[in-house]
N, C-alpha and C positions, 0 to 999 in steps of 0.2 A: 621540576616543573611538570614532568610526565605524571607523577603521582597526583598532582593537583587537577589535571585535566582528565586523566583516565582512571577507571576503577575495574577491579576484578569482580565477576559475578558468578553465582551458582546457576545451575540449570533451572530455568524458569518452570519447567514441566514437572520434574521430580525432586528438585532440590539438591541433587547430588553435586559433588565438586570433584568428580573424577572423570577425566576426559582424554581423548586423543586429539592431537593437533592435526587438522586437515590441511590448512594453509597457514604459513607463517606470515607475520607482519612484514610489510614492505616499506612503510613510512611511519615516522614518529609523530610528534606533536604538530597540530595545526594552529595557525594564528586565527584571530577573530574573523577576519574577512574570509579566510578559507573555510571556516565553519559555516558561515552564511551561505557561501556558494555550494558547499557540499550537501547541506541538508535542505535545499530548496526543492520544490515539487518536481522539477524536471532534472534533479541532480543525477548525473550519470557518471560520476567518478568510479572507475573500476575498482575492484576490491583491493584495498591496501592493508586492511587490518587482519589480525589473526583470527581464523575460524577454527572452532573446536567442535567435537562431537561427543556428547555425553555417553559414557560407557554403560550407564544404567538404562536409559530410555531411547537413546539414539538421536535426540534433538541436537541440531547444529545451530551454533550461535557465535557471535563475535565476542571474544574474551581475551584480554581486557578491552573495554570500550570507553568511549567518551562519556562523561557524566551526563545524566538526563537533562539537567538544567541548561547545559551548554548546547545539547542537541535541540532543545526547545527554542533556545535563542536563535540558533541557525534557521530553524523552520519558520520562526515568526518574522524575521527581517528579510528585506530585499524584495525585488520585483521579479516576476517570472513570465515574461512575454512569450517565451518558447512554449511553456506549458499551455497557456490559454489559447495559443494559436490553433490548438487542436480541439477546441470546445465543441464545435459542430460535429466532428467525427466521433467524439466521445458520446455525444447525445445519441448517435445512431447505434452505438454499441449498447448503451444503457436501455434503449427502447426495446431491444430484443430480450435482454435479461429481465426487464420489468414485466413483460408478459408472463414469465414464469412465476414471479413474485405474486402477481395478482391472482394466479390460479390457486395459491396456497393461503392467501390472507384476504380478509374483508378490508374494504377501504377505511382509512382512518389516519392516525398520526404516524409519520415516518421520520426517523432520525438518521442522517448520514454523517458519520464520524470521519473527519479528515476529508471534507467534501471539496477541497480546493476551491475552484471558482463556482461550483454548484451545478455542474452539468447534469448530474444524476437527479438532483432535486428539481431542476427545470422539467425533466421528463415526468417526475412524480407530480409536480404541481399542475402540469398540463393535463394529467390524468385525473385531477380532482382530489388529490391527497392534501392533507395539512402537513406542510413540510418544515423540518427543523434541521439546521446544519451547524457543525462545529469545524473550525479550521484554524490552526495555529498562525498561519501567515496572514497578517493584517491587510496586505495589499490584495491578496486573493479574495478576502472577505469583502473589501470595497468593490472589487471587480464584479463579484456576484450580485451585490446590491445594485450596482449601476446597470449591469447588462441583463440580469434575470429578475430584478426587483425581489430578491430573496434576502431576508435578514439573517446573515450567517454570523454566528457568535465566534469571536476570536478567543482562542485558548484551547484547553484540552477538555476531555470528557468530564473529569472529576471537578473541575471548576464550575460546572453548570448546575450541579446539585439537583438533578431532575428527580421528580417524585417516583415512588414505586409504581410499577404497573402502568406506565404512562403511554407507551408506544405499541402499536400493532407490529411495526417492523423497525429493525435497526440494521444499518448496513456499514460494512467496513471494506471499501473498495481499494485494494492495494495499500492497505494501512497496517494490518496486524503485524507484518514483518518489520515495520518501522518502530513499533512501540517498545519502550524499555521494559514493560511488564505486561505481556500478553495475557497472562492468567488473570491479573487484576482487572484488565480491561474487559475481558469476557464475562467475569463475574458481575461487573457493573452493568454490562449489557443485559444480562439475564434479570438483574434486579429491576431495571427500568422497563423491561418488556412486560406486556400483559401476559397472563397465563396462556401458554400455547402460542405466544407471539413468535414471529419469524426473525431469525438472524441470518444475514447474508454476508459471507466472507469470500473475498477473492484474494488469492495469494499465488506467488510463483512456486511451483513444486520442484524442489531440489532432487526429488526422487523420480522425476519424469524421465522418459527415455532420452529426450533431447538434452536435458541437463547432464545426464550421464555420458552421453556421446560427446558433448562439447567440453566437458570438464571445467577447468577454471576459466575458460573463454565463454562460458554460459553468460549471456547478457544480463541476467539477474543477479550475478555475483557482484554486488555493489556495496560500497562502504556504508551507504545509508540504510541497508538492510541488516538489522541487528539479529534477526532470526531467519533460519532456513528450514521450512517445514516440508515434510513428506506427507503422503496420505495417512500413513500410520500415526505420525506425531500430531497432525491436525485433528484426527479423529480422537486421539488420546486426550488432547487438551480440551476439546469441546465436551467430551464425556465427563472429564473432571470438573468442568464448570456447569454441569447439569443441562447440557443440550443434547437433543436427539437428532442425528443427521438424517435428513430426508433425501437430499440430492447432493451428489458430488460428481462433477464432470469437467472436462476441458472447457475453458472460457476463451472464445475467439474474440479478439478485439480488432477495432478498425482505426487506423491512423492514415495520414497522408503520406505519399511516397517521399515527398520532400522532407518531412519531419523524420521519417525513418532513416533516410540517408544522412541527415544532420546528426542523429544519435549514433550512427555507425562510426563516427570519427573516433570515439573512445576505444573502439575495438580493432579497427583496421584503417590506417591512414590511406592505404591504397584503394580499398573498396569505397571509402568515403569520397576520394577524388574521382574515381570512375563513376560512382553513383551521381555525384554532383554534376559531372559533365553530361551524363545521360539525361538527367532531369532537365538540364538547361537546353539541350539540343532537341528534346522531344516535347518540351512544354508540359511535362506530366507532374509538376510539383504538387498539384492538388488532387492527383489520382487517389481514390480510396483503395487502401490495401488492407484486407483482413489478414491477420497474422496470429500465430500461436507458437509460443516458445516455452511452454510448460505452465502457463497461467491456468489456474484451477478454481472453479466456482463451487462453493459449499453453501447449501441452504439447510439450516437446522431449526428445530422448534425448541423454544425455551420451556423452562420449568413445568 
């Protein structure tokens, strides 16, 4: 059964099949319901899979891993109230980042890949852009239509068959590390971008100081993250897919204190209980909290 659900893969960056094991697998096969829970937008199951590091280029990735079709099944099914509870806070984060985008690109068509409920597209739409979104989860697509009046396409990037040179901007917010084939995704992004168009990628940097300090307890070591990029490997893969990096910097995000305490349960039961009690006693559930745990923003220009 294991062979039917999981597959071994080569390094997506250089194609090598020679690696060191960084973390060994802790759990075997998942059933269908576990897959749905594991790969939802707010999936926070701590790392259970084997993580390896390519001896040739240094890329870290899960190997072996669950088959891509089963991953997509998990992403596409189920509801995710926890994730969309933070929509307004995500809008605040995106407004700050959007100012940077508008400095580098003229207004036009913008595509957000893995847009979830469409919070980023809401910001872009309010700024006068023509917005397009793709999201595997059908429930989130419906939520975006109902709450933002944005027509989000269900599925993945390749199912849409966009025309060459169609967009001024393409964004991947906390998405690239989830994709089974980042190299293929980035090549497709370059194809559909207009000459000199802007690509935005946000990812958790496994080479950041906080990731090194916390080790395997780093909050972004999750089973839903198939790849773990550093600045070196993200620059390498963008260069190989014909992008020129213009900006790379820490990305500070904002969420509510209550939500952060909720997510804390996966890492520390004690801190979760103490945090829950504190939030309840102080009435600070909706307090805006900016945080940084290695998240990195890259803005690059295409072909």
